C-alpha positions in Angstrom: 0.0 0.0 0.0 1.3 3.4 -1.0 0.7 5.3 2.3 2.8 8.4 1.4 0.8 8.9 -1.8 -2.5 8.3 0.0 -1.6 11.0 2.6 -0.6 13.4 -0.3 -4.0 13.0 -2.0 -5.9 13.4 1.3 -4.0 16.7 1.8 -5.4 18.0 -1.5 -8.9 16.9 -0.5 -8.7 18.9 2.7 -7.5 22.0 0.7 -10.6 21.5 -1.5 -12.8 21.3 1.6 -11.2 24.6 2.7 -12.2 26.2 -0.6 -15.8 25.0 -0.3 -16.1 26.6 3.1 -15.8 29.9 1.3 -19.6 29.9 0.4 -20.8 30.0 4.0 -18.1 32.6 4.7 -19.6 34.8 2.1 -23.1 34.1 3.4 -22.0 35.2 6.9 -20.8 38.4 5.3 -24.1 39.0 3.5 -26.2 38.4 6.6 -23.7 40.1 9.0 -23.1 37.0 11.1 -19.9 36.0 12.9 -17.0 35.1 10.7 -15.1 33.2 13.4 -16.6 29.7 12.7 -15.7 29.8 9.1 -12.2 31.3 9.5 -11.5 28.6 12.1 -12.9 25.8 9.9 -10.9 27.0 6.9 -7.8 27.3 9.0 -8.1 23.7 10.3 -8.7 22.3 6.8 -6.1 24.6 5.2 -3.3 23.9 7.7 -3.9 20.2 7.8 -4.1 20.1 4.0 -0.9 22.0 3.6 1.0 19.8 6.1 -0.1 16.7 4.3 0.6 18.1 0.8 4.1 19.0 1.9 4.8 15.3 2.4 6.9 14.6 -0.7 5.0 12.2 -2.9 6.8 9.1 -4.0 7.8 8.5 -7.6 5.2 5.8 -7.9 1.9 7.6 -8.4 -0.2 4.6 -9.3 -3.4 4.3 -7.3 -4.1 0.6 -6.7 -7.5 -0.8 -5.6 -6.5 -0.9 -1.9 -5.2 2.7 -2.1 -8.4 3.8 -3.7 -10.6 2.4 -0.9 -8.3 3.9 1.8 -8.4 7.3 0.1 -12.2 7.3 -0.2 -12.7 6.1 3.4 -10.1 8.6 4.8 -11.6 11.5 2.8 -15.1 11.0 4.2 -13.7 10.8 7.7 -11.6 13.9 7.3 -14.2 16.1 5.7 -16.8 15.1 8.3 -14.5 16.0 11.1 -13.6 19.4 9.5 -17.3 19.9 8.7 -18.2 19.6 12.4 -16.0 22.6 13.4 -18.6 25.3 12.4 -21.3 23.6 14.5 -19.0 23.7 17.5 -17.8 27.3 16.9 -21.3 28.7 16.6 -22.3 26.8 19.9 -25.2 25.3 17.9 -24.2 21.7 18.9 -21.9 19.8 21.3 -18.9 17.7 20.0 -20.8 14.5 19.5 -23.9 16.1 18.0 -21.8 18.3 15.7 -20.0 15.3 14.3 -23.3 13.5 13.9 -24.8 16.4 11.9 -21.7 16.7 9.8 -21.6 13.0 9.0 -25.3 13.0 8.3 -24.8 15.8 5.8 -21.9 14.4 3.9 -23.4 10.9 3.7 -26.8 12.5 2.6 -28.5 10.5 5.3 -30.8 13.5 6.3 -31.0 12.7 10.0 -30.6 15.8 12.3 -30.2 16.6 15.9 -31.1 20.3 15.5 -34.5 20.8 17.1 -35.1 24.3 15.8 -33.4 25.4 12.6 -34.9 28.9 12.8 -32.4 29.9 15.6 -29.4 28.6 13.7 -27.2 31.1 11.8 -28.0 31.2 8.1 -24.5 30.6 7.1 -24.5 27.4 9.1 -27.6 26.2 7.4 -26.0 26.9 4.0 -23.0 24.8 5.1 -25.4 22.1 6.3 -27.0 22.1 2.9 -23.7 22.2 1.1 -22.4 19.2 3.0 -25.2 17.2 1.5 -24.6 18.6 -2.0 -21.0 17.7 -1.8 -21.8 14.2 -0.5 -24.5 13.7 -3.2 -22.1 13.7 -6.1 -19.0 13.0 -4.1 -16.1 15.3 -3.3 -13.9 12.4 -4.5 -15.4 12.7 -8.0 -14.6 16.4 -7.9 -11.1 15.5 -7.0 -10.8 13.1 -9.9 -11.5 16.0 -12.2 -8.4 17.8 -11.1 -6.1 14.8 -10.5 -4.5 15.2 -14.0 -3.1 18.5 -12.8 -1.1 16.6 -10.2 -0.1 13.9 -12.7 -2.3 11.3 -11.1 -4.8 8.9 -12.6 -8.0 8.2 -10.7 -9.8 5.1 -12.1 -9.5 3.2 -8.8 -11.1 6.2 -6.9 -13.9 6.3 -9.5 -14.7 2.6 -8.9 -14.5 3.0 -5.1 -16.7 6.1 -5.0 -19.4 6.0 -7.7 -22.4 3.9 -6.5 -24.8 2.0 -8.6 -24.5 -0.5 -11.5 -23.5 2.1 -14.1 -19.8 2.8 -13.5 -18.6 2.8 -17.1 -16.7 5.8 -18.4 -19.0 8.2 -20.4 -16.0 10.0 -21.9 -12.6 8.5 -23.2 -10.7 10.1 -20.3 -11.7 9.8 -16.7 -11.1 13.4 -15.8 -13.4 14.4 -18.6 -15.9 12.0 -17.2 -15.8 13.6 -13.8 -16.1 17.1 -15.2 -19.1 16.0 -17.3 -20.9 14.5 -14.4 -20.2 17.4 -12.2 -21.3 19.8 -14.9 -24.7 18.0 -15.1 -25.0 18.0 -11.3 -24.3 21.8 -11.1 -26.6 22.5 -14.1 -29.5 20.7 -12.5 -28.8 22.5 -9.2 -28.8 25.9 -10.9 -32.0 25.0 -12.9 -33.8 24.1 -9.7 -32.7 27.3 -8.0 -34.1 29.4 -10.9 -37.4 27.5 -10.8 -37.8 27.8 -7.1 -37.2 31.6 -7.4 -39.9 31.8 -10.1 -42.2 29.9 -7.7 -41.8 32.6 -5.1 -39.2 31.2 -2.8 -36.4 33.6 -1.6 -32.9 33.4 -3.0 -31.3 32.1 0.3 -33.9 29.4 0.9 -33.9 28.5 -2.8 -30.2 27.9 -2.5 -30.4 25.8 0.6 -33.2 23.6 -0.9 -31.6 23.1 -4.3 -28.4 22.1 -2.6 -30.3 19.4 -0.6 -32.7 18.2 -3.3 -30.2 16.9 -5.8 -28.4 14.7 -3.2 -31.9 13.6 -1.9 -30.7 14.6 1.6 -33.7 16.6 2.8 -32.2 19.2 5.0 -34.4 22.3 5.1 -34.4 25.9 6.4 -37.8 25.3 8.1 -38.7 23.0 10.9 -41.6 21.4 9.0 -39.6 21.4 5.7 -41.1 22.6 2.4 -44.7 22.0 3.7 -44.3 25.2 5.7 -44.2 27.3 2.5 -47.7 26.2 1.6 -46.9 26.2 -2.1 -47.9 23.4 -4.5 -45.5 24.8 -7.1 -42.5 24.6 -4.8 -43.4 21.0 -3.8 -43.9 19.9 -7.4 -40.5 21.4 -8.5 -38.8 19.6 -5.6 -40.6 16.3 -6.4 -39.5 16.4 -10.1 -35.9 17.1 -9.1 -36.0 14.4 -6.4 -37.0 11.9 -9.1 -34.3 13.1 -11.4 -31.8 12.8 -8.6 -32.9 9.2 -7.9 -31.4 8.1 -11.2 -27.7 7.6 -11.7 -26.1 10.8 -13.1 -24.4 8.8 -15.8 -27.8 8.1 -17.3 -28.5 11.8 -17.4 -25.4 12.2 -19.5 -26.8 9.6 -21.9 -30.0 11.5 -22.2 -28.2 14.7 -23.0 -26.2 12.9 -25.7 -29.4 11.7 -27.5 -29.6 8.2 -26.1 -32.9 8.7 -24.2 -34.4 5.5 -25.6 -31.5 3.5 -24.3 -31.9 5.0 -20.9 -35.7 4.3 -20.8 -35.0 0.6 -21.4 -32.2 0.6 -18.8 -32.7 -2.0 -16.1 -32.0 0.5 -13.3 -34.6 3.0 -14.7 -37.2 0.3 -15.2 -36.8 -0.9 -11.6 -36.9 2.7 -10.4 -40.1 3.4 -12.3 -41.7 0.4 -10.7 -40.7 1.4 -7.2 -41.9 4.9 -7.6 -45.3 3.8 -8.9 -45.7 1.2 -6.2 -44.6 3.6 -3.5 -47.0 6.4 -4.7 -49.9 4.0 -4.7 -49.0 2.4 -1.4 -48.6 5.7 0.4 -50.9 8.0 -1.6 -54.1 5.8 -1.5 -54.2 5.4 2.3 -53.5 9.1 2.7 -56.3 10.1 0.3 -58.7 7.6 2.0 -57.8 9.0 5.4 -58.4 12.6 4.2 -61.8 11.7 2.8 -62.8 10.2 6.2 -61.7 13.4 8.0 -63.8 15.5 5.6 -66.9 13.2 6.2 -66.6 13.5 9.9 -66.4 17.3 9.7 -69.6 17.3 7.7 
C-alpha cells in the first residue's frame, strides 16, 4: 500500500474542503453574522491540508485498488471532522452532535439533531445544505476532475466512489468523465434554484433547498420542511428534481447525448419506475382515503 501517496492526496482533498467553506463565509458576510466559525474551519482544513501536501509524494503515483478504498474512506472521515467545526464554533451543537450532523450531511442521510433550525445562523444552514450537496455527487469525483493537474490517474477512486451499477466511463478520459458528471450536477442544481425563485421562494432558501434536493438529503431551512411554504408549485418542483436525482447521473449524460431510448430501457430505470409507482400507490391511496374520512366527519 502506497501510504505516502494516500496521505498526499488526502491533503489536496482537505484543501478542496477549505475552498468549499468559502460559500458559508460569504453568506455570513451578507447576513452580517460572525465570521469566526468559518475562519476557524478554513484554518483547520487549510493547515492540515498543507501539512499533508508538503509530504513529498513518491515517484510511484499509481493508485491501486487498496489505495483507492483507503483514500475514499479517509476522505469522508476527514471532511466530516472538519465539517463539524462550524457547528462547534457557533455553539449550535456539542462535539458528538456536531460530528453526527456533519456525517449525516456528507453521507446525505438526512438525520438531524437540530431541534429548531430557525435559531441557527443562516451561514451554518448553508454549510449544512452544502455538505449534503458535496456528498451527493462526491467530493472524490470532484477531486478526480483535477487529479491530472497533479499527474495522477483516478480510475480506482472512481470505482471506489461511484455507487450503482453504471460505472462505465462516459468519456474517453476519466477526468473528462468527472467534469461532465459534475457539470450535469451543477446544471440541475442551478436550474432548480431558478425554478424555485420563479415559484416565489427567496434566494437564500432556494439555494439551501436546491443544494439538498439533488443529493436527496432533505435538510431544510424550516422545521416542517417545504410544507411550511404552503406552495404546491414549490413542492412539485422539488418532487421532479428528487425523481431526477434518484437516477444515476451517468444516465443523465446519456439523455443529453441523445440516447434517451437506451436510458428508458435501462434495467435501473425500469426498476426505479416500478418502485416509484408502487410507493406512490402504497402511500398515496391510504392518505387520500384518510383525508376523505376526515372530511366526512367534519360534515
